[in-house]
N, C-alpha and C positions, 0 to 999 in steps of 0.2 A: 817551838813546834810549828811546823809549816806543812801545808798541803797544796799541791798544784793540780788543777783540773785541766785536762786536755781533751777537747772535742774535735775529732778528726773528720767528721761528716760534713754535709752542707751546712752553711752558716757556722763554719768552723770558728773556734774561739779558744782562749786560754785564760785561766784564772789563777792567781796566787793569793792565798790567805793564811793568816796565822790566828792566834787567839784573840787578837784585837779586831779581826774582821778582814774584809777584802782589801788587799794592798795593790793589786795590779790586774788589769784586764786587757786582753788583746782581742780585737775584733778583726777577723781576717777579711771580711767583706769590705769594710771601710778602708783598711790598710791597702788592699790590692786594687780597689776600685772595680771589683768584679762582684756583681750581686750574687748572694748566697754562696760565696766562694767555698770550695771544698778542699780540705787538706791543710796540714801544717808542715812547714819546712824545718830542717834541722836548725836553721838560724832562728826561727820562731821559738823552738824548744830551748835553744841556748839563752835567748832573752828571758824566757819565763823561769828557767832553772838557775839563772845566775844568782850566786850567793846562797843557794839552797843549803840548809844545815844538814848535818849527817843523818838526822832522823826524819828528813822530809819524805813524804809518801805521795805517790801520784794516783789520781783517779782518772780513768780513761773512759771515753765514750765515742760512739759513732752513730751515724744514721743507720736505721735498721737495714741489715744485709749489705752494708757498705764497709769494705775493709778499712782499717787504719793505715792509710798510705804513708810511706816514710822514705826519706832519702837513704842512700847506701851507707852512710855513716851512722845510721840509727838502727838498732835492733829492738824488736818488740816480741816477747815470748810470753804468751798467755796459755794457761791450761786449757786444752781442748781446742785451741785455735788452729786454723789452717793457713798456710802461706798462699796469698793471692795478690800478685802485683797489679799495678794499674793497667798494664797492657792486657793482662788476662781478664780482668774485670770488665774493662770497657769493650773488649772483644765479644762479650756476652750480651751486651745491650745494643739496641738499634743505633745506627749512626746519627739518627735525628733526635736521640734522647737528650733532654735538656741538661742532664748531668755533664754532658761534654762542654757546655758553655761555662760551667762552674770551675773548670780547671785551666781556663785560658790565662790565668795569672802566671802560669809557668809553662813555657814552651816545651820543656822536656818532661812534663808530668808523667807521661806514659812509661818512663823509665823507672819510676818509683816502685819499690817493693811494697808489700802490704801484709797485714795480719788480719784475718777475718774471724771474728767471734760471732757465730750465728745466734740470732734472736730466738733460740729454742730453749730458753730457761724454763725449768719445770714450772708448771702452773696448775696442774691437776692435784687434787687431794681428795680424801674421802669426804671432806667438808664441802667441796664445791663441784663435785662431779655432776655434769649435766647443766652447768650454769648457762651454757651458750644456747640452749634450746628455746629460750624466750626471756624477756626481761622479768617476767613473773617467776620463772625458774631461777633466774639469777638471784632474785630477792629471797627465794625460799631456801636455796642450798648454799649460797655464799656465806662464809663465816670466817671469823678471825683465825688464821693459821700462822702463828709466829714463824714456823719453819720456812714459809715462803720468802720472808724478808731476808733470811740468812743465805738463800741460794739465788739472790738477785745479783751476784757478782762472781767473777772468776779471778783468781790471783795469778800474778806473773811478775814480769820485770821489764824495764826499759833501759837500754844501754846507750850511752852517748859520751864520746870523748873520754873513754876509759873508765867511766863511772857507771855503776849499776844502781838503778833506783827501784825500790819495791813499788809495784803498781797493781791496781785493781781495776778491772773492767766491769762496769755496772750496766745493768739492763736499762734501756733507753727511757722508758716511761717512769721507772723508779727514780731516775735523776730529774725528770721533769717535776715529779711530785716533791722530791727532796728540795730542789731549788725553790719551788713555790712556797712550801710550808715555812722554810727558814727565812725567806725574804719578806713575806707579808703576814705571817701568823706565828712569829717566833715564841710568843708567850701565851697563845691561846690554842687549845685543842681544836683540831679541824678535821672535817671530812673532805678528803682531797680526791678530785676526779681529773684524770688526764686522758686526752685523746688527740690524735692528729691523723695524718694520712696513712699510717701503718695499718696492717690488717690483722684480725684475729685468726684463730681463737686464743692465741697466747697473749701475754702482756705486750707483745709487739704492737698491738692495736689499741693499747690504752688500758687503764686499770682504775680500781678504787683503792684508796689507802686511808689508814687511820694515822693521824699525827697527834702525838702528845708531847708537849715541850720537854726537852731534856732526855727523851727516850728515842729508841730506834724507830724510824718510820716503818710502819707495818703495811706490807702488801696484802690486800684482802682477796681480790678476785680480778681477773681480766674482764673487760667489757665486750669482748668479741667485736672489736671496732671495725667500722667500715665507712663512717660518716665523712671523714676527711677525704678519703678516696672518691666517694660519691660526689661530694661538692666540687672537688678539683676537676673531675671528669665532666661534670655538667657544665662547668665554666669553659672547659676546653671545647666541648661540643657547640657551645653558643658563640665560639669565636673570640673568647676573652683571653686566650693564651694558656699555656701549660704552667708558666711561672707568673705568679701574681694574679691569676685569673680569679681565685677565690675571693680576694678583696673586692674586685670589680663586680663579681656576682652579688656580693652583699650589698653594694651600692646600687645595683640595678633592681633588686627585688622590690623596693618600695614603689616602683612605677607600675607594677603588675598586680594581678589578682591571683590568689592561690587556687585557681579553678582546676588544676591538675593534681591536687593533693590526692595521694593514693595510700589508703590504710595498709596495703600490702607491703609498703616500704617503711613501716614502723615495726622494727624488730631487730634482732641480732643479725650479725653477718650470716650465721648458720641458717636463719630463716629466709633472709632476702636473697641469698645466693643459691637457694635450693640445695642446702646442706653442703655448701662449698663446691658445687658442681659447675657454677658459671662465674665468669669474671665480671668486673664492675661495668664495663662497657655494655655487656649483654644485659645486665640488670637494668641499665638505663634504657636500652633499646626496647626491652619488654615493657618498661614503664610507659614509654612513648606509644607503644602499640596498644596497650590497654586503654590509654587516654585518647587514642586516635590523633596523636600529634604527628603532623607531617614534617619529619626532620629535613626533608628536601628544601623546605621553605626557609630554613635558617641561614643558608648560604647567601641569601639575597640581601641581608642587612649589613650595613657598614657601622661598626661600633663608634665611628666618629660622626655619625648622624646626630643631629641636635636632640632627637627624641627616639628612644628605642621603640620598635614596633610591639604591638600588643602580644603577639605570640611569644617573642623572646622574653618580654617582661613578665608574662604570666608563668612561663617555665621557671624563671628565676624566683618569683614569689613562691611558687609551689615547692621548689627545692629548699628554700629558706624555711618554710613552714614544716616540711618534713624533717629537716635537721632539728628544729626546735622541739618538735614532738619527741624525737628520739632522745635528745639530751635530757628532757624532762623525765622520760621513762627511766633512763640510766640513773638519774639522781634519785628518783623514787625507790629504785631497787637498792641503791646504796644506803638510803635512809632506813629502809627496812632491815638491812643487814646490821646497821649500827644499833637500831632498837633492840634487835634480838641479842646482839653481843653485849648490850649494856654500855655501849660507848657513847659518852656524853661529849658533844662537840659544840663549840661556840661560834664557829665560822664554817662556811663552805668555800673551799679554794678550788678554782678552776685553772687548769694549765694544759700545756700542749698546744699545738697550732690551732686546734679547734676553738680555743679560748680567745682567739682574735675575732671571733664572730660576735660583734657588739650587740646586735638585737637579741641573740640567744642569751648572752650574759644578762642583759637587762631584763628580759622577760622572766628569767629565773629569779632574779633578785627581788622583783616586786611581789612574788608570791611565797617568799620564804620568811620564816620567823627569826632567822639569824642572818647576819651579813654575808653576802657573796662577794668574795674578793678575788682579784686576778693580778698577778705580778707583771712587770713590764716585759720581761724577756721570755714569754711563753713559747716563742719559736725556739729552734734548736740552739740558738746562740746561748741560751741560758743553761745548757747542759754542762758546760765546763764549770759553772758555779756549783751546780748540783753535785758534780763529780768531786770537786774539791771539798765541799761540805761533808759528803758521805764518807770520803776517805779520811778526813780529819776525825769524824766521830768514831769510825770503826777502829782507828788507831789509838785514840786517846780517851774514848768513852765520854767525851763532852763535846758540845758544839762550839765553834768559834762565835765571837760576838756577832749578833745580827745587825742589820742596818738600824741606826738610831732613829731615822725618820725616812719619809718617802724619798727625799732627795738622795740619801745615801744608798737607796735601793736602785736608783735609775741612772744617776749621773756618775758613771764609773769609767767611761772611756778616756780618750786622750784629752789632755788639757790644752787650752789655747794660751800660749805665751805671748805677752805683749810685743816683744821684739819681732816675733814671727808675723804678727799682724801688720806691723809697719813694713816689713820686707816684702810680704806677699802683696800688699796693696800697691807698693811701688812697682813691683814686677809687672803687674797687670794694668797699670795706668789708672789706678784709683787715687783720689785725693782726699785728704783728711778735711772734713768740714769744720773750720776753726771759728772761734768767737761766737759759738752758739751753745746753748744747753742741749746736749745730744738727745736726751729723753724728750724734751719739749719739742725739739725740731722733728724727731722721728714721729712723735704723736701728730704733729701738724701735717706731715707728709701722708700719714695713714688717713687722716681725715680729709685730705685732698685726693684720696683714692690712688695713692702711690703705694706699690708693694715695697716692703722693706725686709731684707734678710736680717737674721740675728744669729750671731756666732759668739758664744760666750761660755767660758768655763769648760768643764769636762763634758764630753759627748754622752748621749743617752745609750743605754743598752736596750735591745729589743727593736722592733721595726717602726715604732712611732717616734716622730720628732716632737719633743716636749719642751720647746722653748730655748734649748741651747744650740740647736742646729735647725732653725725653722725659717720659713718665709711667711711673713705676716701681711695681712691686708685688712681693709675696713669692712667689718661685718655688716655695717648698716647700709652699705652701698649695693644697690641691685646689680651693678655692673661688675663687682669684684669677683663673683663666681666665674663668669665667663672670661674675664680678663686674666685671672690666675691660671685657669685651665689652659688658656692659649699660651701663657708664659711657659708653662711646664709641658706643653704639648700633650695634654691629657684629653681623654674623651669628654665631650662637653656636658654630659649628664652626670658625671661623677661628682659627689658632694664634697664639701669641706667642713672641717670641724672647728668649733670655737674653743679658745682658751679663755677662761673667765676667772676673775677673782672669786675665791671661795666665799667671801663675805657677800658677794652680789649674786651668786648663782640662783638663789631662790626667787629673785626678782624676775628672772627671764626663763628659767627652766624648772620643770618638776617631773614627777613620775620616774625617779631614778634613785640609786643608792645615795647614802649620805655623803659619800666621798668617791671621786673618780679622778685619781691623780695621774693615771697612765693612759687616758683616752681609750678606754676599753668598755665603756657603757654608753648606751643611748638614753637620752632624756626627751621629754616632750618640750617643745618650744612654746612658751606662754605668750609670746609677743610677735607682732609683725614688723618689729623694728630692726630685726637682724636677718634680712633675707639671704645674705650671702653664706650663712652658716645654718640655715634651716632647710632640711631636705624635703623632698616631694611629699613625704608622709608626715611632715611637721615634727620631725625628730632632729636631734643634734647629738653628735658624738663628743661628749664633753671632756675637757681637761680642766680640773680644778687647780688653781694656782695659789700657792701660799708664799710667804717670804723666803722659804728655803729654795725656791726656784731661781731666785737671783734677779738678773737683769730684766727678764720678762715681767716679773712681778712689779718692778719699779716702773716699767713702761705702762702697765695697766693702771697703776696709780696715777700716772701722768694723764692718762686718758680721762679718768674721772675728774681730775683737776681742771681739765679742759671742757668739762660739762658733757662728756660722752660716756656711754656705758663702759664699765671696766671689762670689756670683751674685745678680743681680736680674732680674726680668722687665722688659724695656725695650720700650715701644711709643711711637709718635709722639704728641706733645702736640698733639692736634687732635680735633675732633668730626667727625661725619659730613659729608662733602662739603666740608670746610674744609681749607685748607692747614695745614701745620705752623706753629705760632706763630713769630714772628720777634722782635718787640719785647717789652719788659716789659708794655706795654699789651695787646698781643695775648694774652700768657700769662695775666694776671689776668682779662681779659675772658672768655677761653675757659674757664678753670677755673671761673669763677663760673657760666657757662652750663651746663657739664657737671655741676656739683655736686661737683667735686673739693675735697677738704678742705684739702690742704697743698701748698705750693710751696717747694722748697729753692732758694735763690739764693746768689750770692756775698756778699750782705749778711746772710744768715741765713735762718731758717725763718719762713714766714708761714702763718697759719691763716685759712681763709676763712669766709664766712657759713654754709657747710654744717656747720661744726663747732659752731655756737652752739646 
């Protein structure tokens, strides 16, 4: 019994799983070295479908309103879909749209065909009519409607190399929820909330779901989403970029005061867009007008200035607080629905791109009576896992084995083979540091304020580097923050996160959940001894490290043996605009380009040309 999940949208990916769990994962971004890469080639499909048994079933997905683009030797036929090739689709969006950068991995991408399944899955019922008129209305009228879950898919088939595979295309946020529940709450009932940059009123903007282990995930009600689009657009207006701007806005907010908080922007999309009459840019322009914000002054600041100006920081802080108030209101509505339905849950699961907002996750977690958990691949990369899980359950009536521990949930990508390490090091002029204990020597380098790359085992899923493809530095050095930002060509005010031994976390950090394995929660820093990983508001975005993490755990133990805290600064192993490294070749090439001096691998420690 096998299911293959194929996500064709941005952050494209592929997953193969059977009853034992996930067996293969393909990350298109890291493979092509194009951030957020869109689309899968026929060769990608062949790799994922190789050896598929006769009863294999496919689960398909894409980004909202983006066709499943495919090569000429692939056919995708789904009930109710329409043919829309790449040339037609890209002819309908502006030439400056960032999607055009996502297809640069293939020069002839515009020649691809495509099948578009529109995100207009039914979402109204007699139980939830009027849900979008306010969060209070959502709480009153939303209710459990099992039929909604059974119409979250359309059936069809995919044909390749003379073979026809039964396939099911699933609704976008249904797969976010399915992935998240199966990954981080496989044996505990959960209230699941998903949200990203998609727009309501349908489930395209996010939804509320009930998860009971062993049973079909229940779609309860859409949330009339708009928060991701609002946050992205605010970041763009502040000059932080269309792609990746949301993460920068999150890091910018602690420098400001939320003096532009506007209660008119706490509500559903129906409310804040004047019953869907205005777009998000106009929503933000009206917000600025009400608060007497002079948008003309925003162009004067340079994001690479040492300190952001008050106006920019205050807008960021206000946008962050608005997001948090809305997320809390959605959760309260979801909890009211659960109480009325008699649904007992033991965890709250957050997913979708909005769940990358660590302050919002953290502020929810500290006021709830049950744990709030977030899986690592809440971005669209996780959709292929959700599609494979959903297709497997719908075909066989049972779920595949879930991850046995946190490491099995996150370290799913390409493995680092030792012969590849030696070959890549030699190609790029790196030398193996012999006759030393690599862990002790790496620890000594860190304590001497040298940055050290780490490239070990299988790569991470999701956008966070979690110790298998990371750059590490001394958290106790006041100069590490600026030095690593210079190394990576990042804005100087952007913060860094600590990776800390789980056993030592309470010594340095508090006011956070009991566990943060995937660097998706903020904590309060209790010490002045870790300035390089303590943000302007005295918070830190933690990764708790246990033995399952592997080499990073061993390095942190070496730090404690040297008399230092079991903490390191942990940032992603990549340069500006580049994906996180995947292979040994990627790691040594990127480190050479950045001027990084050392890389710690499972084969040992290597020194680069920058050390000569």
